[in-house]
N, C-alpha and C positions, 0 to 999 in steps of 0.2 A: 429381649433378643432382636429387634428390628432399633432400639436405640443404638445397637452397637453396630450392627449392619450401616447406620446412618451415617455416625462418628469414622465409621472406615473408610467410608465412600468419600466424605467432607475431607478428612486428612490426604486420601490419593490426589483427590481433587486441589487443594493447599500444594500440594507437592510436586507435583506438574505444572502449576504455574512459573513455578522458577526454572523450567525448561526453556520459557520464552525468551528469549537474549538476544536473539539476531538483530544485526540491524543495516540500514541501508541508509546511502546517503546519494543523492542526486544535486550535480552543478547543475545550474539551469542556469540558460543564458537568456536572455528577453528581449536585450534591446534597450531595456528602461522600464518596458510595458508590466503592469501587475498581473499578473497570473494566479490562480488558483491549482496547488497541487494535490491531486487526492491519491491515497494507496487506498488500492480495494483487493478483498479477498476475495477467492474463488476463483472464476471466469467470466467467461462476457455471456451475458444474460443469465447470470448466476450471482452476484454478488456482494457486498455488504463494506460502506465504505468503515474502514480503521479507522486514517487519521485523513485531515487537511491540511492543506498549511497556504496560506498566500505567502507571495516573493515578488520581487522585484529584482530578482538573477541573485546568484550566487550557490552558497549549499543548502541543500534541503535534508531534514534527518530524521526518519522513523527509528525509534529505537525501542528495543522488551518485545517485537516481533515473535511469535511464537512460529514452528516449520509450518510449511503450507503453501497455498496457490498465490501469488500477489500479480499486479498491475497497478500500473500508473492513468490517472485521468485526469487530462490539464486542459483547463480552457475555463473561462467563467461564462458562458451561457447554455443556456440547454442541449448543444451540441457539444461533445467536449474530443480533443485528441486522445486516445488508449492504448496504450503500448501491448503488446503479448504479453499472456501470465508466464509468470517463471517460477519454479517451485524454491524453496527458500530451506535449506537445512536451520538446525539448529545448530547454535555456536559457531555461526559465521557472521564476516563482516560484508555486506555488496556493497558497489557502488556502480553509479551510472553515470550520462551524460545526457544532458533534455538540449535542445538549441529550438526554438520558437523561430522561425522564418515564416514567410511568407511565398506557401505551394505544397507543394506533396513532399512526403519521405516515410518514415516507415511504421507509420502508425495510423490507425484508424479512425475517421470521423464518426462519432455514433450518438444516439441521443443519451442522456444522466438515465433515462426511464428504461433502456435496455440494457440497460448496463447491471 
C-alpha cells in the first residue's frame, strides 16, 4: 500500500512539471558594461535564485518557469538593484526592459543577503 502511494505521488509530481512553461524575456541596455541579471523566486527577504545570466546588453531569457512570484536582482556587487516582485501565471510569456543608468529609477538597492 505504501509503495502505491509513493508511486502516485511521484507520478503527480512529474505531471506537474509540465505546467512550468512560462517565459520571461528582458531587453537589457547596459551601455556596454557587463552586468549580472538574476531571476529570483519569492519576495524580497525570502527568495531563492532561479537562474543567473551575465550580459553586456541585449535579450536575456528565462524559460520553463512555473507559476509564482518572481523579481530581478541586477548588479555585480554585494548591493544590487531589485525590481518589485510580480506574479507569473502558467502558459504566459512576459517581457520587460531594463536600462542601466547612473542615478535613480524604479528599483530598490538591496544587499544580496537581504534577498
